[in-house]
N, C-alpha and C positions, 0 to 999 in steps of 0.2 A: 252225540258229540257234534258240536258245531263244526261245519266245514270251513276251512280257511282258504281264502282266495290267494292263489299264487301271485307272486310279484310279476308285474308286467315285463315281458321279455323285450329288451332294447331292439330297436329297428336296425336291421343289418343292411349292408350295402346291397345285397341281393334284393331285399325288399324295396329299397329305393329305386334301383334301376329297373325293377319289374314294372314300375309306373312309367308308362309311355311318355307322359308329359315331362317327367324329370329327366329321362334318358334323352329326349329330344332337346332339352335345354342345356344339357351337360356335355353330350358327346362332341359337338363342334369345337369345344375348347380344348379337347384332348388330341394330341398328335396321333397319327396312325400307329406309331411304335408303342405308345402308352395303351391304346386300345388292344393291340395284339398281346401285350404283356399282361394286361388285366384279364384277358380271355384265358390265359394259361394258368391262372391262380386256382380256379375251381371249375368243376363241371357245370355248376349252375350259372356262373358268370359267362362261361364259354357259350352256353346255350342262349343266354340273353343277348350277347353281343353278336353272335353269328346268325341268329334267327330273326332278331328284331330288325325291321326296315329302317329304324331311326338311328342306329349306331353309326352306320356308314352313309347316311343321307348326305352329309357335308363331308367331303374328302379333300384335304389339302396335302398334295404330294410335293409341294415346292421345297420343304426342308430336306427332302431325301436327296443327298448328294450323289448317290449311286445311279440316279436316273439321268444324270448329265453325262453325255458321251464326249470326252475330249477329242479334239481332232487329231492330236499327235499320238494317240494311243494305238498300239498294234491290234490288228483284228484277231489274232490268235493268242492273245495274252492269257486267256483262260480266266476262271474265277466265277463266271456267271453262266447260267444255262444258255443265254442267247449267244454267247461267244463260242459255245461248244459245237455249233453247227459247222458242217463242212464248208469251208470258204471256197467257193467256186465262182464261175462267171455269173451265176444266177443271183448272187447277192448284190443288191443295188445300194446306192448311197443312202436312200431313204431307209432301207431295211437296217443298215448299220447304225445310223444315228437314232432311229426310233427303237432299237433293240432293247435298251434298258427299260424304257417305259412299257413296251409290249410285254416284257417279262413280268413286270409288276401287275399289269392287267390280267395276264394269264393266271397268276397266283390268286388274285382276287376272284376271278371267275371260278377257279377250282374250289374255292372256299364258299361259293354261292353268295357272295356279297356284292358282286359287281353291278348287278341290276338294281341294287338299292341306292346306288350313288346318283343323286339328283343335282348336286352342285359339285363340280370338279375344278380344283385349282391346280394349274400346272405352271405357274409363273416361274420364269427363270430356268426351266428345264429344257432338255433336248426334245423338241416337239416338231415333227415334220408335217408338211401339208397332207401327206397320205394318212398320217395318224389322226389328224383333225377330221379328215373325210370319213374315216371309220367311226369316229365318235358321233358324227352327225347322221350317218346313213345306216349303220349296221344295227340289227335288232337286239344284239346282246348288250347294248348300252342303253341306258335310260336317263342320260344326262340332260338336264333342262337349262342349267347355267354353266357355261364353260369360261374359264379364265386362262388366257395364254399370253399374258403381258410379259414383254422382255424375254421371250423364249429364244432358244438358240436353234440354228439350222432350219428355220422356217422359210420356205419358198413362197413369197407373197403372191407371185403370179399364179402358181398352181392353186394356192388357197382361194384366190379370186375365182378361178375356173370352177373349183369344187362348190363354192357357195352359189355361183350362178346355176350350177346343175341341181343343187339341193332345193332351190326355190323356184325351179322351172314350173310353168303352168301345168304341165302334164305329170307332176309328181304325184305319188300315191297319197290317198287321204290320210291325214294324221301325221304327215312328215313335213319337215324334219322335226325330230323330238327336241332338239336344241332350240331354245327360244331366245337366249341371250348370250352374247359373246363379249367378254372383256378383252380388248386387243390393243387399243391405241394409247391408253393412259399408263402412267407408271404403276408398278406393283406396290401393294400396300407395304409400308415399312413397319417393322416390329419396333415397339418402344425400346429406346436405348437406356441402359442402366447408367446413371450418372457416376462418373469416376472422379476422384479428387484430382484437381489440376496440379500438374508438376511445375515447380518453379524452374525457369530456365537459368542456366549458369551465366549466359550472356544475353540478356533481353535486348540490349541496344542493337545487337546485330540483326535482330528480326524486325525491328521497327516498332513504332508505338502502337499500331493497330493490332499487333499480335500479342500484346500484353494481356495479362489476365483481366485487368479492369476493362479494357476495350472489348474483349470477348464477352464478358458478362453484360456490358452495356448493349452490344449488338444482339445478344440473345434476348434481353428484356425488350428491346425495340421490336424484335420480331414477334414476341409474345403479345406486346401491346397492339401491334398491327393486326394480328390474328384475332385478338379479342374484339377490336373495333369492328373488323369486317363481320364477325359473327353477330355482334350486337346490331349492326345496321341491317344485315340480311335476315336476322332472326333464325339462322340455321348455320350449322357447321359444314354443310355440303359446299365444297369449293365451287361447283358449277353455278351456284346461286349467289356467290359473293363477287366482289370486284377483284378477282384473282388474276386477271390477265391471261397469259398463254397457259392453257390447260394441257396441251399436247406438245411436248418438247420437240419431237421430230415431226416435221410437217408431212402429213400423209400425201402420197401421190394422187393425182387427179382421178386415177382409175377407181380409187376407193369410194369416191363420191357416187359413181355409177353403181357400185356394188351395194351401197347403202340404199340407193333408190330402188334397186331390184329386190332387196330384202325387206323393204318397208312393209310393216304389218305382219311379217313372218318371223324375222330374226331381228332383235334389237342389239345395239352396240353401245359401248361406253363413249359414244360420240354421236352427233346429229348433223344433219345438213344445214348449211346456212340458208336462211329464208329471206335474206336481204332483197330489196326490190331490184337490184342489178342482176339477180339470177332469174328473174321473171321476164321472158321476152315481151310480155304485154306491158310491162312497166319501164323497162330499160330503153333508153333512146340515146342517140348520139347527136349533139348539136353542132360540133365542129366537123369539118371535112376530113376525109380520110388522109389528106396530105399532111395533116398536123402530126408531128412526132410525139406530142404529149397526149396520153390517153385521157379522154373526157371522164370526169367523175361519175357520169351517169351511163357510161357505156356498158354493154351486156357482158356478163361474166358466166363462164361455164359453171355447172354445179360444183360446189366445194364443201368440204367439211368445216363446220364451225369450230375454231380452235381457241377462241378468246371468250372468257367469261367477263361480262361487263357489269355485273351487280344488279340489284333489284330496282335502282332508281331510274334507269333508262337514260334517254338523251338528257344532256345537261340543261337544255332549254325547255323542251316540251315534256320531259319525263316519260316518253313513250317511244314508239318507233313505227315506221310505215307498215311493217308486216304484223304488228301487234305482238306483244310478248306471249310466250306460252304459259298458261296457267294450269297447274296440275288439277285434274278432276274435271276440267272443261275442254281443254285443247286435246288434239289427237295424241295418243301415246307415242306416235312416231316422232314427236317434237321434243321428247325428253331423253336424255342419255341415261345409261346405267350408272349409278352412283357408287363411289367407293366409301368405305370398305364394302366388300361383298356381303350380302345378308347371310347371317349364320343359321337362322332358324327357319327361313322360308326360301323356297326355290322358284318363286314366281317373279314375273317381270314387273308387276306392280310394286312388289316389295323392294325390288332393286332400283326402281325409278322414283319412288316417293321420297321427297325430302322431309325431314323431321325438324320441326321448329323447336327452339329452346323454351318457348312460352306456351306451346300447344296450340298456337293460332294457325290459321290457314297458311299454306305454303306461299312464299313470295313469288312474284313473276320471274320468268326466266328470260334474260336477255343474253343472247350469244350471237356472234358473228364470225366470219372468216376474216383474215387479215387484209385481203384485197378490198373487201367492203369498208374496212376501217382505215385504209391508207389515207393519211392526211387529215383524219378527223378523230383520231384516238390518241390520247396521251399515254405513253407506255409507262409512265411513273405513277401518276395519281389515278389513271384509268378513267378520267373524264372523257366523254365522247359526244359527238353531235351527229344527228341523223341527216338524211338527205333533204328533208323538208326544212331544217333549221340552219343548215350550212351547206352551201353548194359545192364546197370542196376547194382544195388548195390550188388547182390549176386555173381557177377563176380568181381566187382571192389574192394570189401572188402577182397578178397583173397590175399595171399602172392604173391610175384613175381613168385616163382616157380609154384604155383598153377595156376596163370594166363598163364604161358607158356604152361602148360599142356592143357589148355582150349583155345588155340589160334585158333583151328579149330572148326567151328560150322556148322550145317547143314542148308543150304539155302532152300527156299520154292520149288525150282525146283530139289531138290535132290543133288545139287552140294555143295561142301564145300567151305567156304570162311574163311579168316583170320580175327580175331578180334584183333585190336591193344590193347596193354597194356594201361590201363587207370587208372587215379586217381579217388578217390571218389568225386563226384560232390555234392551229397546230403547226409547228415547224420542227423538222428533224426529230419527229416522234415525241415532242414535248409540247405541252400547252403553253402558249405565249403569255398567258395571264399570270401564271405562278411558276411552273416548273422550269421553263426555259430561262426566265429571269433569275431564278435562284441558281441555276447552273452557271450562268454568266457571272453572277456575283461571286460564287464559290471558286470559279476558275480564274477570275481576273487577278486576284492577289494584290500585293502592294504596287506592282508595276503595270497592272492592267488598266483598262479604260476607266474603271471605277476607283482606282487607287489615288 
């Protein structure tokens, strides 16, 4: 009797997740609560999720509200294990604020999954400097990329001290394990679900700009601007577009020294400004010290680059004196960690590499600090002029006779060179050719100078 072949058994979820490649590509999209719930459905799934190093390789704890410790909450309110400890004089402020997060880490360690975490996202949670120190130095953690953007109760001074200690020359080989830290930029925003607009009962009281038509127009204008910047830069990464200020809160000057100390060891979502004014060999002062106006070529202390200038470079020469950073050719220390955080890889190269929309080579990176751009960058259209093409506003705003007296300036090699007479290119943060004129025209009205 002929044997019959049984029908093919459908592939189950267990079969799919047993494949390491599928689990690696799928797990980062699931919140930790979903992973834990999935592990409780069957013994096979529990074994796969708990034993595989790919399930918890990318761990985002930012949606967990219980990891935030409110300041006004009582110490002995109960409810969590970290609150059941005897409250005595040995409990420090750091212990209290980091208690919820330490409790989560303790549970993950008890389940033998903590060492599998390579990318850890703690954005918006209660994260103290002591907790970051443990993540960097203790052997029970294996974190490669750490995100602590917009966290609460973080003592930056202590964190700077711990980072200096972690990258000290006498540190043990192979340390620190953390190779990248997201700290300065804004946290990644979740996509918002569009909701139908509600018609106001009295739209006239809110003004014309708050009407539905104006809001739709503003939204489309923003979308058009984003699409244009993406097309010009050939990438959606904001650092490579004409995005302007990338860091809302200007970092203190001490962070620049920390980035210098961590160069080549720990990367950040920011880089140092490489403008010529930060180089003692290139910066010089033509005017005497008695002048109250700082010279546009005077020396500046190390600073973090906070302004993205786009791929076109200087408006005149389309380059810059320090040469733009080119991915694959320049030093990795010249590139910031890009957002969003990579889901499937925990390497610095994956976090720094820009991806172009057409698959071509990455565009050049032009970034500067605001001090280097003062008087030479338009804050609206983001056009800018480098030191070789525009001497700066402190010379350009002088009279013609004063400019004639300052025609000679000292070069870096001790030789004198001529500075051509120039007109003002940037005034009050706007370029005089287009944006400042448009501002005057828009603000003049019927009774203004142009009315």
